[in-house]
Residue, then its C-alpha position, 0 to 999 in steps of 0.5 A: x721910784x717905780x719899775x719901768x715898763x720896758x725893763x727886762x723880765x726879772x727871773x733872777x733874784x740876788x739877796x745880798x748879805x754882809x758886804x753886798x748891801x748894793x750890787x755894782x754893775x747893776x743898771x737900775x730901772x727902778x725900785x719898789x717898796x712892797x708889802x706881803x701877807x708876811x709883812x714888809x721885806x728887809x729893803x725895797x726891791x731894786x730892779x735892773x739889769x746885770x750883763x743884759x739880764x733882768x734881775x732883782x736885788x734885795x739887801x737881806x739886812x736892809x740898806x743900810x745894813x741894820x737888821x740882825x740875822x735873827x730878825x730878817x723877815x725871811x718869809x716876806x723877802x722870799x714872797x716878795x721876790x716870787x711875786x716880782x717874777x723871780x724864779x731863781x734866787x742866789x743868796x750871797x752869804x758872808x760866812x766863817x770858814x771851818x774846813x782847811x780849804x776855806x780861808x778868808x776871801x775864798x768863794x764856796x758854793x756849798x752843796x749841803x746845810x744843817x740848821x741850828x737856828x731856832x725860833x725863826x718863822x721857817x715855813x709858809x705852811x702854818x695856820x688853818x691848812x687843808x692838809x699837812x705838807x712835807x717837802x723833800x729837802x734832801x738837796x737844799x741847793x738847786x744842782x744846775x744852779x750850783x754848776x753854773x756858779x762853779x763853772x763861771x768861777x773857774x772860767x774867771x780863774x777865781x778860787x772857788x770851793x765846789x762843796x761844803x756843808x753850810x752850818x746855820x747858826x742863830x747869831x747875832x754873836x759869833x760862835x764859841x770855839x767849842x761850838x765850832x768844834x762841835x760843828x766840825x764834828x757834825x761834818x760842817x765846813x762853814x758857818x753863817x747866820x742867814x742860810x736858813x730859812x732862806x733856802x727852805x722857803x725858796x723851796x716851799x715857793x718852788x723857786x730855784x735856790x743857790x748859795x754863793x758864799x764868801x768866807x770872811x774869817x776863820x771860824x772861832x778857835x781855828x786861829x790863835x787870835x780873836x775875830x775882828x771887824x777889821x779882819x772881816x772887812x779886809x776879806x770882803x774887800x779882797x773877795x767881794x769883787x770875785x763874787x760880783x764877777x761870778x754874779x755878772x757871768x751867771x745871770x744869763x744862764x741862771x735866768x734860763x733855768 
C-alpha cells in the first residue's frame, strides 16, 4: 500500500516499542516499505493521522514483535523517518523502574540517559569523511518536546514522572540485581534496552527527539520475586492506554516544533 497524496504532512514520527507494535486511534492512509543507505528499517512506515495531525508510525521491533534490542537497525529506522519528512520523533519505551516513584504502569518522561550498550552501530559519521564531527549531546531529549508530553499527561490526570535518568543496557537479557545496584549508584532511575543509539542518531539528523517511557516492571532486586512476562504484560495493559492518550493529545503541538 502506498501513501495517499492527500495525506496530512507528517512532521511527527512515533517509534513504538514493546506493547506498542500498532497504534490504536491512528487513521491509516497508507504504508510504505523503504530501503535506506543503512539497510531496511524494522518494519514498513505506517502513515496516517492522529487527532488530525499527520504522523508516521514505526514498530521498533517489527510487526509482529521479533527483533531483539541489540539487533534493531536504529540507523535505518531514523533515516527512513527523516526521509519521510519527520522533524520530531517520540520514542516509546518499555522500561524497568529503579527509582521508588517509578513502579509498574508509571509513565516517565526522562531528561537524561547513560549509555551502557556496546557493539551497536551508533553514528552516521563513519567511513570516508571530510572531517570529524562531534555533536553536543548534553541534553539528549528536546526540552520543548518534553514539556509538551508532561503538560498533556498532567492535563489528562495521568501519573507521570517529569524527570529520570534512563540507563540503556545491551539486552536482550534482563539485568542482575548487582547490575541494577550499580546503575542506581550511577544515578539511573529507570532501565531499558532501546534508548540508545536511537536518541543520538536523531540528533545527528537534526531531528527533535523525546522519550515517553512506560514502566512495566520493577528492576531486578527491587522486589523479592523474579520478573515474569505475566507481570510485564499486566503493566502494559494497565499503562499503555495512558501512553496513547498522551500521544494523541500531544501530536498537534509536537508537529509545530
